[in-house]
KEDREN-578809 format. One record per residue (C-alpha): residue in three letters; x, z negated, y. Coordinates in steps of 0.25 Angstrom, whole numbers, plus 5000, padded with zeros to 4 digits. Example, Ala and Ser with C-alpha at 12.3 -4.5 7.8 and 13.67 -1.06 7.14 Angstrom:
ALA504949694982;SER505549714996;
END
This chain:
UNK498549685155;UNK498749795166;UNK497649885159;UNK496749765159;UNK496949735174;UNK496749885177;UNK495549895168;UNK494849785176;UNK495149845189;UNK494449975185;UNK493050005190;UNK491949985179;UNK491750135178;UNK493250155175;UNK493250045165;UNK492050105158;UNK492850235157;UNK494050165152;UNK493250085142;UNK492550215137;UNK493850295136;UNK494450175128;UNK493350165119;UNK493350315116;UNK494850305114;UNK494750185105;UNK493650255096;UNK494450375095;UNK495650295090;UNK494750215080;UNK494250345075;UNK495650405074;UNK496150275067;UNK494950285057;UNK495350425054;UNK496750385051;UNK496250275043;UNK495350355035;UNK496450455032;UNK497450345028;UNK496350295019;UNK496150425013;UNK497650445011;UNK497750305005;UNK496550334995;UNK497150474991;UNK498550404989;UNK497950294980;UNK497150404972;UNK498450474970;UNK499150344966;UNK498050324956;UNK498150464951;UNK499650464950;UNK499650334942;UNK498550384933;UNK499450504930;UNK500650414928;UNK499950334918;UNK499450454911;UNK500850514910;UNK501450384905;UNK500350364895;UNK500450514890;UNK501950494889;UNK501850364880;UNK500750434872;UNK501550554869;UNK502750474866;UNK501850394855;UNK501350534850;UNK502750584849;UNK503250464841;UNK502050454832;UNK502150604829;UNK503650594826;UNK503350474817;UNK502350554808;UNK502850584794;UNK502250724794;UNK502950754807;UNK504250704802;UNK504150774789;UNK503750904796;UNK504950904806;UNK505950854794;UNK505450964785;UNK506151094781;UNK505551234783;UNK504951234769;UNK504251104771;UNK503551134784;UNK502251184779;UNK501751064771;UNK502150974782;UNK501551044794;UNK500151004791;UNK500350844792;UNK501250864804;UNK500150944811;UNK499050844808;UNK499950734815;UNK500150824827;UNK498650854828;UNK498250704827;UNK499150674839;UNK498650794847;UNK497250734845;UNK497650604851;UNK497950664864;UNK497150784870;UNK498250824880;UNK499250864869;UNK499351014868;UNK500351014856;UNK501250934848;UNK502551014844;UNK503550994833;UNK504951054834;UNK506351044826;UNK507251134821;UNK506251194810;UNK504951164817;UNK504351214830;UNK502951184830;UNK502151194843;UNK500851254848;UNK501251264863;UNK502751274863;UNK503751374858;UNK504951344849;UNK505951354861;UNK505151254869;UNK505051164857;UNK506651164855;UNK506851144870;UNK505951024870;UNK506650964857;UNK507950984864;UNK507450904876;UNK506950784867;UNK508350774861;UNK508050664851;UNK507150584859;UNK505950524853;UNK505050564865;UNK505150624879;UNK504350694889;UNK504850844890;UNK504050894902;UNK503051004904;UNK503051134896;UNK502251264896;UNK501451314884;UNK502351404876;UNK501251494870;UNK500451524883;UNK500751594896;UNK501851524904;UNK501251434915;UNK501751404928;UNK501751254926;UNK501951174913;UNK500751134906;UNK501151044895;UNK501850904895;UNK502850894883;UNK503350774876;UNK504250774864;UNK505050684855;UNK505950694843;UNK505650644829;UNK506850564824;UNK506850504810;UNK508050424808;UNK509150504814;UNK508550644811;UNK507750714823;UNK506650784816;UNK506150864828;UNK505350854840;UNK503850824844;UNK503350894856;UNK502050854862;UNK501450944873;UNK500250894882;UNK499350984890;UNK499850944904;UNK498651004911;UNK497650924903;UNK498450794903;UNK498650794919;UNK497350864923;UNK496550734925;UNK497650684935;UNK497350794945;UNK497250724959;UNK496450754971;UNK496550884978;UNK497650824987;UNK498450754976;UNK499450824966;UNK500250774955;UNK501450834947;UNK502550794938;UNK503950834942;UNK505350804939;UNK506650824948;UNK506650974944;UNK505251014947;UNK503750994945;UNK503350984931;UNK501850984931;UNK500850974943;UNK499350934942;UNK498351024948;UNK499151074961;UNK499751204966;UNK501251224964;UNK501551234979;UNK500951094982;UNK501651034970;UNK502951094975;UNK502751044989;UNK502550904984;UNK503650914974;UNK504650954985;UNK504150834994;UNK504350744981;UNK505750794979;UNK506150764993;UNK505650614991;UNK506850594981;UNK505850574969;UNK505050464974;UNK504250374966;UNK503350324977;UNK502550384989;UNK503150494997;UNK502450535010;UNK502950675014;UNK502350795020;UNK500850815015;UNK500950735003;UNK501050594998;UNK501850594985;UNK502050494974;UNK502850514962;UNK503050434949;UNK504250444939;UNK504050454924;UNK505350404918;UNK504950444904;UNK504650584908;UNK505650594919;UNK504750654929;UNK503850624941;UNK502450624944;UNK502150664958;UNK500850644965;UNK500550694979;UNK499450674989;UNK499150784999;UNK498850715012;UNK498450835019;UNK497150845011;UNK496750705014;UNK496350745028;UNK495350855024;UNK494450745018;UNK494450675032;UNK493950795040;UNK492450745040;UNK492950595043;UNK493750645055;UNK492650735060;UNK491650615059;UNK492750525066;UNK492950615078;UNK491450645079;UNK491350495081;UNK492350505092;UNK491650615099;UNK490350535098;UNK491050415103;UNK491550495115;UNK490150545119;UNK489650395117;UNK490750345126;UNK490350445137;UNK488950415137;UNK489150265137;UNK490050285149;UNK489050365157;UNK487950265153;UNK488750145157;UNK489250205170;UNK487850245175;UNK487150115171;UNK488250015173;UNK489550055180;UNK488950125192;UNK487950005196;UNK489149905193;UNK489949985203;UNK488849975213;UNK488749825210;UNK490249815212;UNK490249885226;UNK489049795230;UNK489849665227;UNK491149715234;UNK490249745246;UNK489649605246;UNK491049545245;UNK491649625256;UNK490549595265;UNK490349445261;UNK488849465259;UNK488049355252;UNK486949445248;UNK486449595248;UNK485449655258;UNK484749725247;UNK484749715232;UNK485849775224;UNK485249905217;UNK486149945205;UNK485750075198;UNK486050065183;UNK485549995170;UNK484549885172;UNK485549775170;UNK486349825182;UNK485149845191;UNK484749705188;UNK486149655191;UNK485949715205;UNK484649635207;UNK485249505202;UNK486549525210;UNK485749525223;UNK485049395219;UNK486349335214;UNK486949345228;UNK485849255234;UNK486249145224;UNK487749145226;UNK487649045238;UNK486848945230;UNK487748965218;UNK489048935226;UNK488448805231;UNK488148765216;UNK489548805212;UNK490148725223;UNK489348605219;UNK489748625204;UNK491248635207;UNK491148495215;UNK490448435203;UNK491448485193;UNK492648425202;UNK491948295202;UNK491848295187;UNK493348335186;UNK493748215194;UNK492848125186;UNK493548175173;UNK494948155178;UNK494548015182;UNK494047985168;UNK495248045161;UNK496147955170;UNK495347835166;UNK495547865152;UNK497047885153;UNK497147745160;UNK496347685149;UNK497347725138;UNK498147625131;UNK499647635133;UNK500247665119;UNK501447585123;UNK500547465125;UNK500147475110;UNK501547495105;UNK501947365113;UNK500747285108;UNK501047325094;UNK502547285096;UNK502047145102;UNK501147125090;UNK502347155080;UNK503247055087;UNK502246945087;UNK501946965072;UNK503446955069;UNK503546825078;UNK502346775070;UNK503046815057;UNK502046915053;UNK502847035049;UNK501747115042;UNK500947115056;UNK502247155063;UNK502447275053;UNK501047315054;UNK501147315069;UNK502447395068;UNK501747495059;UNK500547505069;UNK501447535080;UNK502247635072;UNK500947705069;UNK500347705083;UNK501647755089;UNK501747865078;UNK500247915081;UNK500447915096;UNK501648005095;UNK501448145101;UNK502148225090;UNK501248305081;UNK502348315070;UNK503248205065;UNK504248195053;UNK503748145040;UNK504648025041;UNK503847985053;UNK502548005046;UNK502947925034;UNK503447815043;UNK502047805049;UNK501447805036;UNK502347695031;UNK501847615044;UNK500347645041;UNK500547605026;UNK501147475029;UNK499947435037;UNK499047475026;UNK499847405016;UNK499747275025;UNK498247295026;UNK498047305011;UNK499047195008;UNK499947264998;UNK498947344990;UNK499547474994;UNK500947524991;UNK501547644998;UNK502647734992;UNK503447845000;UNK504147964993;UNK504648045004;UNK506048115003;UNK507048105015;UNK507048265016;UNK505548265021;UNK505548155031;UNK505948245043;UNK504848345040;UNK503748365051;UNK502348325048;UNK501148295057;UNK500948155063;UNK500048065056;UNK499948155044;UNK500048055032;UNK499247935039;UNK497847985036;UNK498248025021;UNK498847885019;UNK497647815025;UNK496747895016;UNK497547855004;UNK497547705008;UNK496147695012;UNK495447785002;UNK496347774990;UNK497147644990;UNK496147544997;UNK495047564987;UNK495947544975;UNK495947414968;UNK497347364967;UNK498547414973;UNK498847554977;UNK500047644980;UNK500247754991;UNK501347864989;UNK501847955000;UNK502748064997;UNK503348185004;UNK504148304999;UNK504448455002;UNK503948554993;UNK504448694997;UNK504148705012;UNK503048605012;UNK503048455014;UNK502148385004;UNK501748245007;UNK500948164997;UNK500148034999;UNK499647974985;UNK498947854982;UNK498447794969;UNK497147744975;UNK495647774970;UNK495747924972;UNK494648024976;UNK493448064968;UNK493448204963;UNK492248254972;UNK492848194984;UNK494248244981;UNK493648394979;UNK492948384992;UNK494148335000;UNK495048444993;UNK494048544997;UNK494048495012;UNK495548505012;UNK495548645008;UNK494548685019;UNK495048735033;UNK494048645040;UNK493448525034;UNK492648405038;UNK493548295042;UNK492548185043;UNK492848155028;UNK494248135023;UNK494748135038;UNK496248095036;UNK496448195024;UNK495648315030;UNK496248295044;UNK497648285039;UNK497448415031;UNK496848485043;UNK498048445052;UNK499048495042;UNK498348635040;UNK498148645055;UNK499648615058;UNK500348685046;UNK499348785040;UNK498348795028;UNK499348785017;UNK499648645021;UNK498748525020;UNK498248405012;UNK497948404997;UNK497248284989;UNK497248254974;UNK496548134969;UNK495948064956;UNK494947954956;UNK495747814954;UNK497047894953;UNK497447904968;UNK497548024978;UNK498648114982;UNK498648184996;UNK499648294998;UNK500048345011;UNK500748485012;UNK501448515025;UNK502548615029;UNK503948555028;UNK504348555043;UNK505648495048;
END
């Protein structure tokens, strides 16, 4: 508020300076927000890409684990393999060929299989592993039908710094006899090569003792991410630390983790051109604001300052005109303003006289309006006069032995008093009471043709509803449903609480509503604003409920021709 007052007290020149500075600052702020938003968008996109790549690798690892398990079991169940593993030294030669054919068939099924080895006390068959390596793997299996061993180097090539084969193994057990071990070696580089991420992403497999295998990243980078991951206490969700966003997943069957890392430092390099473009726009906006300020200052601000000084001079000297025309040097509109101002001063006196006359006329109109309102109030009928008149009619009916007329007069008085009450909400008990009075009048009118039944439990009588809520619905049921019916008809009025809502039902067994008209009416009830010239009572009641309590409340109608109509009102159950 104080800034608003101070701003309005500034000169127009200072106001223009303030506006230009604020515009420039706002533009810089918007550009900064755009830059931050783009960076966040790129980071989110990179993170989503890493999640997809990680999930693809997880699915591939799980799939390969299941496939190798099936391979190992199928090979172990092959008769040729079992015969070879169970044979003595003298029988090895004739049994070798069928066994090798079985292993060759399975290698053809999976291109990433480097070798399938067999090992027991007599046999050490492998193209990639030495005998001591096979014995070590067999000891690790220790009677299990299948397990993941880990990563292992090729025994018959030069030692590599990193393992390059994924090894799975399982024992062949027939009955209670352990015949030997099947070892399946996969080329890890071929298997995991297609999962290389972007330049700023890395993936590796690790356990709690160290990195097992990395995919396309340097050892230094992998070690840095591994250290950050260890500090996170082996998390299985997102870890934001240092220069990396790290995610990991635990393979329970393999007892190792897949770790994926996103290098957030590399993301900023792709934004360099965008940032240059943004700050170039900032500089262009600064130049534009400076030129705009100079243009407005010379063409508008200076002549307006001169115009303001002339007005102050006129006010201080109490002049009614100017000796010479006001000459403002600026844009054409400002110069025209000076000429027009000179002529306007000449018309001020005549305008003052017209304004005085108009004020006098308005005062006279106001007096006439007050007199008319007073006459209207005096013409109003005193409600107490109507109450007393109905009471006199009722007493006269009782004296003349006409109890029906007396009851009708009593009900009319009840309805009149109820409708004249000032409250917007009443209890359901009061609303049902006025419906009983209204129904008795209609029953007298139709001479017993209509029967009314009430099914209202005691626990809902004190709930609050809008005044005159049910009368239009009951009136529709009588005049449109029961009156056209040949023979007697019945009207059922019920109320119950359903969860936190009050459900009021008005049902008749009258002539019902046609299918087309019912569909039109139901459509109008669903609309937020419907033409209330048709179905006045129903649509107005629905509109009142929605305006008072919200869109989830209102009126519903169900009907069948010659089978009656059911109107359901849903309101909040308010004490």
